[in-house]
C-alpha positions as CSV (number, residue, x, y, z in Angstrom):
1,X,7.8,10.4,10.3
2,X,4.5,8.8,11.3
3,X,2.8,6.2,9.3
4,X,-1.0,6.3,9.4
5,X,-3.8,4.3,7.3
6,X,-7.0,5.5,5.8
7,X,-10.2,3.8,7.0
8,X,-10.1,2.7,3.0
9,X,-6.7,1.4,3.5
10,X,-7.6,-0.6,6.7
11,X,-10.5,-2.3,4.8
12,X,-8.2,-3.1,1.9
13,X,-5.7,-4.7,4.3
14,X,-8.6,-6.7,5.8
15,X,-9.8,-7.7,2.4
16,X,-6.4,-8.9,1.2
17,X,-5.7,-10.7,4.3
18,X,-8.9,-12.6,4.4
19,X,-8.5,-13.6,0.8
20,X,-5.1,-14.9,1.1
21,X,-5.6,-16.7,4.4
22,X,-8.5,-18.7,2.7
23,X,-6.2,-19.7,-0.1
24,X,-2.9,-20.0,1.7
25,X,-2.2,-19.3,5.4
26,X,1.5,-19.5,5.2
27,X,1.5,-17.0,2.2
28,X,-0.5,-14.6,4.2
29,X,2.0,-14.6,6.9
30,X,4.7,-14.1,4.3
31,X,2.9,-11.5,2.3
32,X,1.9,-9.4,5.5
33,X,5.6,-9.4,6.6
34,X,6.7,-8.2,3.1
35,X,4.0,-5.3,3.2
36,X,5.1,-4.1,6.5
37,X,8.8,-4.0,5.7
38,X,7.9,-2.0,2.6
39,X,5.8,0.6,4.6
40,X,8.4,0.9,7.1
41,X,10.8,2.2,4.4
42,X,8.4,4.8,3.7
43,X,9.2,6.4,7.2
44,X,13.0,6.8,6.1
45,X,12.4,7.3,2.3
46,X,9.0,8.8,2.0
47,X,9.6,9.6,-1.9
48,X,10.6,6.2,-3.0
49,X,7.4,5.6,-4.6
50,X,6.4,6.8,-8.1
51,X,4.4,10.0,-8.5
52,X,0.5,9.4,-9.4
53,X,0.5,11.7,-12.3
54,X,-3.5,12.1,-12.6
55,X,-3.5,12.9,-8.7
56,X,-4.4,16.4,-7.5
57,X,-0.7,16.8,-6.1
58,X,1.5,14.3,-7.9
59,X,4.6,15.2,-5.7
60,X,2.6,14.2,-2.7
61,X,0.7,11.2,-3.8
62,X,2.6,8.2,-4.8
63,X,2.5,4.5,-5.5
64,X,4.8,2.2,-3.9
65,X,5.0,-1.4,-5.4
66,X,5.7,-3.9,-2.8
67,X,5.8,-7.5,-4.7
68,X,2.6,-7.8,-6.6
69,X,0.9,-5.3,-4.5
70,X,0.4,-1.4,-4.9
71,X,0.2,0.9,-2.0
72,X,-0.8,4.5,-2.8
73,X,0.1,7.0,-0.2
74,X,0.2,10.7,0.8
75,X,3.2,12.4,2.0
76,X,2.4,15.0,4.7
77,X,4.4,17.4,6.6
78,X,5.2,14.9,9.4
79,X,3.1,11.8,8.5
80,X,2.5,9.3,5.6
81,X,-1.1,8.4,5.0
82,X,-1.5,4.9,3.3
83,X,-4.5,5.8,1.2
84,X,-5.2,2.3,-0.5
85,X,-3.8,-1.0,-1.2
86,X,-4.5,-3.5,-3.9
87,X,-3.2,-6.6,-5.7
88,X,-2.0,-6.1,-9.4
89,X,-4.8,-8.9,-10.5
90,X,-7.5,-6.7,-9.0
91,X,-6.8,-4.0,-11.7
92,X,-6.5,-6.5,-14.4
93,X,-10.0,-7.9,-13.6
94,X,-11.4,-4.4,-13.5
95,X,-10.0,-3.1,-16.9
């Protein structure tokens, strides 16, 4: 199973990385490693995430929680597409 990223997910990664590096470069490296390891698990266990009930196809669109981060992804026939990524506090601020 291939792992691909939407343009929005790439922007999310860039934004998250820049924010963390500014605050704590050592933590940025640790968090990046945790995210990558979590994403690699999707290649073997694509249904590990929780179904997103309000999605147009909850069986295929899921959320994976990696530490304090949420990764929303789409399960395709032969690929997984990471759609978005965010830190839990980003949701709290917008609620």
